[in-house]
N, C-alpha and C positions, 0 to 999 in steps of 0.2 A: 708688667714685671712679674714674676715669681719673684726675683731677684734684681733687685735694684738698687742703685749708689744712695739713694737717701738712708737706707739701713744706717741705726746706728755704732751696726763694728762695720760697717764697710763703706771705699775711703768715697768722699761726694764729691760730685762734679763742681767746680767751679760757678760760681753765682754770675751767670755772662754780665748782666746789668752792671753789676756792681763793681767791675773790675777796668783801669783803669784803660783805653781805650789804646792808645799810642804804643804800650806794652802787650799787647794780647800777640801772640803770634801763633796760628793755627798750624797745625801739620798735618798731611796728608798720610802719616807713616810714622812707623820707630824711628826714630834720627838722633844722632846726638846730641839732648835735653841737656846737658851739661855744656856744654856748648852756649844755649839759649840762657840756660840759669845764670850762668855766669857775665854774662853780657846785661843783664836786668830784666829778663822778658819774661814773662809768663808761656810759657807751652804749653798749648791746647789739641788733642789731639782732636780733630774734626769726627774719626768713626764711634768716639764714646760720647760728643754731646748730639750728635744725630741719633743713636742705638738710643740715647738714655730721655729723649722727648718725649712725651707727652703722646704726639702723632706721630712718629716717623713712616707711616705707613703714607701720610698727607704729605710728607716733606718730597719723598718718592715721586707723588702726584704732582709735586708743584717743580719738580724740576725737569719732569715732562710736559707740563703744559709752558714749560720757560724755552724750551724746545729740544731739552736732553732727548738721544733715541730711546724708544721701548728696548729695545735688545742691546741696552747697557747696564753693568753691574750695579747695584741697588749704592752700592757702598760711595761710588762716584756719585752718584744723583744726590743722598744724604750729605754730603760734602760742601757738595754745589747749594745745597738747598739750607745747610749751617750757615756757611758764611755769608747769604744774604740775609738773614733771617736776623743774626747779630753782629752784623753792621765789621765782619772781620774785614781790618785792611791791610794785615802781612800776615804772606805763608809761607812757609817751607814745603816746597814739592820735591819727592820721592820721585826725579825721571827717570833712575835707570835700577832696577832692584827688585819692582814693587809693581804696582797693576801698571800694565803696558798703555792704561788711557788718562795715564798722571798728566803726562806732556800736552794732551789734548784740553786736559780741564784745565791746565795751568796757564794755557793759553787765551781759555774764554775767563779767568780771572784778571790776565789781563788788559782785556777788552774791553771788562768792566773798571779800569782803574786801582788795581786790586797790586800791590806791590808783592810781584813774587820770588821768590829765593830759591833756585835749585837745586839739589842735592842727589845725588850720583852715585852709589855703589860701582865696584869694580864687578867686571864680570867673572873673575877669579877671584877667591879669596887670597889668593896669594901674591894678587897684585896690590902691595902694601902702597906703592909710590904710588899711585892712581888716588888709593883709601885718603892716603896722608894730606895729599894735594886738596881734596875737599874737605877735611875737616880743617886746614889752613882758612881755605877760601873761606868756609861759612864763619869762622872765626872773625875773618875781615870783614865780610859783611856785614858783621853784627857790631861791628867796633869795639873788639875785646880781646884782650893778648890771650892768644892759646895756650900758656901755662897757667892761666887763671881758671879755664874749661880742665887741662890734665888736675886740679887743686882740686875743682867741684867733684870730679869725678869720687877722689878719694873719701866724702864726704855723702857721695850718692849712693856709694858701696856699701854702708855701711848701713841704709837705709834698706836697700836691697836685700842683703842679707836677712831682713823679717819676713820679707816674703818668699824666699828660698827656705825660709822655715813654714810658714805656711804650704806649701810645696810640701816639705816632709811630711809634715803632720798630716795629708793628705792623704800619701801610699805608706810610708811607713804602719803612725800609728792609727789610723783611718778616723780620725777627728773632723775633719775639715771635709765638706763635700766638694764632689766636684764644680759646681757652680759655684760656690767659695772662692775657689781655687782660679775658677775661671776669674771673676771679677778681679781679685787681688792680680793676678799674675797681665792679662790685658790693660790693667790702670798702671802698671809700671812702663805703659811708654810715653807720659806725661808726668806721672807722679801726680798725676790731677790740679796740675798747673801751681801745687804750693807742695814743695816736700817735708816742710817742718811738719802742715797739719795730717798731710800723711805719714810721715814718722809717726808719730803721737796716735793717731786712731790706729797703726799695725799693730804700737805696742799694746793698745787696751783689746786689741783680735785675741791676740798672742795671749792673754793671760787669760780669758774669757773661753777659749776652746781647751786647754792645756788641761780645767778641769769636766770636761766631755764626757760622755762615755763612749770606747768606739762604736761607730756607726754600722749597723748592719746588714747585710747583703749576701748576695748568690755568688758573684761573681767580678774580677775586676777586667774594666774595659780603657779603652785610651780612644783620647778623641784627637785626630789629625787633619793639619790641613787649618786656613785661617778661621779664626775666631766667627763658630758662627751666627746670623743674621737672628735665626728663630729663638722668638723668645723662651718656651716652656721648653728647652729639650732636656736639660740638666733634671729640673723636675722631673719628668717623664718617664728616664731610664731611670732616677732613682727608686720610681714606682713600682717599674716591674724589675727590682733586684741590682741595676747596674751598679757599682763604684767606677764613676770616672775617676781614673788615681792618674792620669796623666792627658796635661793639654799640650798639645806639641808647641805651636806657634806662640802661643799665649807662654809658655814657659819663658820664651827664647825671649821675647819683649824684655823679663825678668834679670835679659845677662847673667842666663845661670853659673858661667864658666867663670875660674876665680882669674885677674887680669891687672897687669901693672902701669898700663897705659893704654888712651881712648885709642892707639891704633890696634894693640893687639885684642881690644875688646870687642871693637867692631868689625876685625876679620874672623872673631870666632862664632859671632852672631849668625845662625845658619842661614833664616829668613828670605835673604834678597840675593842668594847664591845660590850654585847650582843644585837640583834636586836630591844627587848621590851625596853631598854635605847632610842634607836634610834627613835622609835615608839612614846614615850613619847611628843619627842620636835618634833617631827613634828605634834603631834595631839594640841601640844598647839599655835605653829606658823598657822598652820591650822586658829583656831580661831582668834586668835592676827591680822592676816596679811587678814581676811578674802576672803579666796582662794576656788575657783569652782571647780577648777580640779586639779588632779597631776598629770605629766608624769615623772613614773619612769624608770630612764639609768640603765642599764643594759649591762655590757662592753662582749663582744662574750667570753665563755670560765670560766669566773671568777665565784670563788664558791659564793658569794653573791647573785647570780641570783636567789638562793634558797628561800633568805630571799621577792621574792616578795609573793612568798603563805602567810607569815605574814603579811606580809602591809596590802594584802588584804583582808584578814582577820579580821583585826582588827579596820583599817581605814573606813570609813564610807562616801566615795566620790569617786567618778569617776576616775577611774587611769587607764591611756594609759600606757604599758608596752614597753618600745623603747630600742630594741639591735642591737648594734651595732659593727662593729669585726676592722676596721682597719678606721686612720685618712681619710678625706676626705670630700667632702661635701655630703648633703642628692639624696639618690637616690629617683628617680619616686615613689616606692612604701612607701619611710619614708613616703614623703610630704603628700600625697593623704590621708595614714593616721591619721598624723596630722591635716591636715586639719578638715578630717572626725569629729574628735576628739571634736576640737573646733568650730566646726559647733554644733556641740549636745552640748555641753556645751550653747553656745550663746541659743540655742532652748531652755534649761532648764529653762536658766537667764532670756528669758523674761516671758514664762506662771509663774514662781515665781512671777513675778513683774506683770504680769493682775492679778492674783490669790490673789497678797496682796492689791493691787487697788480695784479688788472687791467682 
């Protein structure tokens, strides 16, 4: 990969073999990690372990060899192989508010003797009674007092503010690349299993980038949809003059809104709820970050692909929908489509600038 978690300025993946097996808790998506940390466990986002494996493509093939269907999302297959490879014995699975296949994946884990703890987001973000019940049930399942999780939130909030600053430096001062922004914000899902080390590295990263010269670019774009599985997307966009100043879902993983309680925090987190909450957030950030166009990344065989219709209906901005199946580099057809889209945006920008000047 052109950006890896092993870079000295970026957060590092936990060395799985060095972690106590009885303390590892795999997570299938962003969940209230405050509860996991407060209970003394080490949360590990299975998606991050999968995509940063030295051979993520093979992990997909291994899952298919084990019987998972070809027409299933590669992230599901990657999480399955990660769990088997690293002998993870406890998993918190988001069975409502994330991938529609997580329920079946959880049942596969159960059949293989892996302890699974379900976590469900309500259908509506206003259903706070349902969400609070889920928060308390997760705390009970991990045998920790809920009040300790609220205290942990305050501690993690201070760390997340550094991720928010990295995001600000991306679109305000143009000193952080879209790829770096992606790595830091997506890593906020589990703080790489060790929030202390994550905090230290974020502090060092911020000190380094403050001394950078602003990035040179032709136009500003946003990337919406789930985090991309293709490894060189950001570097390729940068090479053709596009500065990614907005990573929609990854930013949500960093809990970008100021909140006082866990209930409020996970009610405002847009990813698990209806697409309209996401659209409101996207529209706000388009204006704030002066975005000229959007790339909507959709994962093959993902039910969220359907949201493309709604996003195009409500967002009046050029949008390129990019569909990818497996981990790896962009193919020639993808690069051609991206180049054509960026060139179109550059032309529109030039014509708009000429119109204003005249």
